[in-house]
Phi, psi and omega in degrees: 000116178268102174242052177250358183241139160259119187222154188214154181267358183211155176301160176291133174274340181207179187294329183284359173248348177289164185248134185272141168228153180194156173241026180095320183245317175264139177223157175213145170251121187257121186272334175078033175288165178253285178296327176223122178248153176231133165244111178272127195251148172220152169230131198290348181258010176277096175236167198286344184190193187257185182290139178222153167263108186254008183295131177280112187281359174276348187295313187301314181291337179266358182302309180300324182290318179295321179296322177295314180300315179297316179299327180273009182062024178267066191290323179295324179290322179298315180293325179293319176297322178298319178302322185277317197251348187237341177296151181294151180234104354290175189276350190249137168277171175292160183230160184280144182229160175280161170279320180153194180236127173267122179255140181231113179250121185235355180068195178108140182229175180052060182283128174222170177054042181282139169205144170226151183200157174250118184265105183288332179296326186241359181056065182213140173254122186236135174239133180231141177196165170243142177225120184051037176085352182266131177278132179236145179221137177230126181241133181238128175230157176240105188269125176283317178297326184257355177060035179223159161263130182240139178235127185243125183251130177216167175207170181263015179229123180301137178075010185272349186270124175200148181193169167240135179227151178206159174242142176205190181116202185054029179051040181063017182270069177210165185254337181211144178204091191202172176292133178264315172213189188293348180229012190225135169257137174247142186211134178168192181160222181220138180278141167060229189280181181304324179268022179290195189256125176272140188218154177217123173251136177241136179235116183220165187211159172219163184212164170246124186073158177066206182211157175231135182205165177243150167215123183059238186259010186244150176245139183237147169230136184224132176057038187264155170279321175206156179219139171247118176254126183238145183234130169225150170223133175233158181223163179283359172297321183265326186200149180290329184263044185301323180293313181296324179297315181299312180299318182295320178303309185286329179293315178297317181295321179291322176298327184288321179094155188291323179301316182288322176302313183292320178300315181290321177299316182292320183296317178297309187292314183294331176301335180262307191296322188280357179298327185229159176204158179218128174235129173241108187291149179160190181297141186270120178252011193286350177275001175262137181299151189296320180297326178286324173301317178295313181298327186254015185299129176228011181106332184286331180278078184287337175297330178291325175300312180293324175298314177302317177299313180293328176295320177300315176299314179302319181292328179294315181292324183279341188242355185211094181240156177310131180089358181248178174283157176288167181297126176267201183298338179238027183073249169233003189255111183210131181262348193257136174294325178236081183286161174305128178059022176075358188045043183267204179251099177268111193260017175262012162171320198296310178300316179299317178305324181302336183247010179301322187264002192287324179281321179294331176281003179059048180235053187297332179297330182284348177278334192297329177298332178293317179298317178299322182286328173301320178293324178297332183279345192298311183301313179297314185295330176292315179299315179298314175304316186283307187289325185266328187234356182064034184244158170280190180066196177225156187209169177211148174273211192272002176218155166214172187226190183307326182278354185078029181297131183240005177289164177302142183243140180072176175233064188230107185310316183294348186226329198294314182264083177228120191266013193258004188300311179294325180298315183286320178299322182297337181288344177296332178295309181291327176300316176301318178297318183302320184278327189260333186068023186274097183285336178294313178303314181299319179296318180296325186258359184303317182297335174298309180296321181297316175298320178297321179288324180303323178308314186282340174293338175263328194275325186299145174232166183271135174265185181301335183267005182079007179272158178261130186219162174281148177183123006275159179198183176217161166270109198322115166071004182260163180227133182255165172248116183283174180307328180270008179090353181286138173268146182198168179228322182292136184204186181240123170066050175296153189300323181298322181303312179297320180295318176299315178300319178300319176294317183290315179298321178299315184298316182291318178299313181292327179289319178298319179298315181292329180267352180068039182225165165057041183298320178300318181289322174301324178291325179294319177295325176298319177297316183295319184300326178300336186251014172282143179295149175273160174300138181238151182252132186266189187291340179263010186077012181267159171289122182301134182272332180239171179295334176248155186277065179288154161280149178276142172293331175235089184302338178262028188297149183293327178279139175233060192297331183287354175257018168312319184297339178271313175205129015271354175282179180232033176287337179239121181218154178291329184277323188251338175227064189300328182293322176286327176299316178294325177288330172296317174305315180297324179296313179294320181298319180294318175303311185293324184295339179256016176096016179295166179080015185278353173254152181300315182292328179292320178296320175301319178298318182295326177300308180300325176290319175296325176298315181290338176272009171063033182248086182302324180291322176289327173301310183294319178301313183286334170291322175300314177294325179296317181292317190273335184245345185224028182231123178286167180300331180275010179073007168292144176292147179240128179288322348280159004281193182309133173209124200279346185298328177298329174298315180283327175292322177292320178297318177298321184293323173301316179295318182298334177286339185259329184208131173231148178214026176278172181058024174075014184228139173268138179226121178269138178053045183293334182220049182286117176301148181298326182292334178277056195289334184217139179179184182209144173230141178228144168080000186295148181256143174240152176304144186101357179084042181239135181249130190232142166241144178200158182220160183215152175221145180049039173076011182233143179300132177266307178202158177214153179233125182243122175256122179276117182272336185236351193082182179102173185282138178242134181235129181236123177260136181211142178275348177241151183297145184233153166253126183246121179241137177106002177203156172279126189240143172251134179240131180216103175054047176093351179260122179258115183241132180210141178281152177225160164247155180306127181086359181280138178242134182243135182257137182230134177229148175285132177282132178292143180290000000 
């Protein structure tokens, strides 16, 4: 079963059918036209303007008043004060923008034998066709080693390759677009205001046979046997000599030649992509075009589920590499000068979801842009903490941008004033440590988590029950109905905030203990944790979302924030807190009964939640709904519109059904759908620094291999009896515990009944 290709019988009619390539910084959407081709281009640092201080200086003096109004349940008055004194000034952060569109005109009639595909094994977008009996092939790759997008044109007839190409777009928001030399076009300018981002794109070509030349803003190839066209863009966000760097990129690449560019690209890509694999056995549907497979998915096509998982991994490698910016709402792929939600970093779940599957897929390098951005946020976050709240540490509201802006974004009461953004993002540091065991990394990043926690040691206030809570805050993007029938969002101590704080404080305490530092601060956090509210169960048997058992104005809301403690955290589990797990089930069922899960990313979150609740059939049901209701023909997630977090959340959910390692225990096939009766996974990572391969038949684990990367104790929980070879094992009520040394491999088999 070949499930490494996304393939189609016709060119893309729109952006949601085009195929993505990327090297972490440069991205392209490839439409696969014949007579006329389009590559919609992106560079990850092209944003609309420069750094600004948008903190509302009226907030700090009004903080006591807004807290008083909330405590007295005068919600509408509190929200009116929030509009005046707490919203950002101005209200909007900078937003992500496209580089432009590369058009390639080559003519040709009587098209036959057309096919276009995205090869996930080799990271290439290929278009093939015949025109007047001549075979043509166009291959597009985005090379991380060479910092270019390269397009290779070939045919089976000598001298048949020819075209005209030009770049345009950005609503004419560029300063120059002209020939630079006889083989190079230069295109660029500065985004937005005077302190915007300067950029320079170079487009150049070389050929075998025929000739390549420029005229005005166009580049031509005539009578060639083959042509290599390369594109680079650099900006002053990364370096002062951005123009020289872009020109150097294309010149070096062309001197190197396409064969060498491609070989180095594949070597670099495969070193990441081939670390892990997933096979779900069953009937082979790979001879059906991908758009038709998505449209007709009914659960039988298990290969499409595996393809979706592989595509998620492909997008991580293509959109988030060392030295680049982290994945935004659209990864790096965006066609609009004014994209939906600014294509920024929405950190009340979406940015975090982008990285849920990065460690299990053994792609820790792809996590590093997020850590670099957290560091970028600290200066701004300290200013926001100090100027708006009079607090130490650093914080962020529900969005950030290329500059690490942490002031409130938008003027929307249900979302804008939420103080937990930096706290949630910082948890990725400890999660990375849990998988890698890298204490040097933890030591380098510890202060980020500590500063995020320090903010709350100043910010938390006491409620009427003597508990310590956040205020003001919201349960992200949701609205409650108070006892008097009034609708509101601003509140004190929503459940999600407390769950995030419990995770953050625990991470800081444990990190300090591991590193042998900050004992006094850890003890202070321990005392605060004792006064945090516990999870509470409400009148519908659900986990309460707010401190009071309010009804939701939208019971089918896309956010299920009160279940952060179920996933991605592990404060709610079937094994250790069954009563809370039952309440979590009731929470999801209530949301779904009112139409929840209607956005792609929300459906992806629900998949992970059902996996944690060990319900494989609900996992399969919601994967089916994700594919049939929230997946575009090019397999991009649809909010709608396109939003990439669902791709990463969905991929993580598939993994979570097959392997879990939270709560200090590895569990194989914890939420395996019945239809996934046979399969194999290789190279997946588990917390504790373990790399695992495993296979199953008839819905039961057959064998597993556990490689210890760091040494230390390994704990495996199983509902069926196991045989463990290669280590001394202790067994206690389904829990298999054994010590390991670095590099040690332990073999596990299911014992036959």
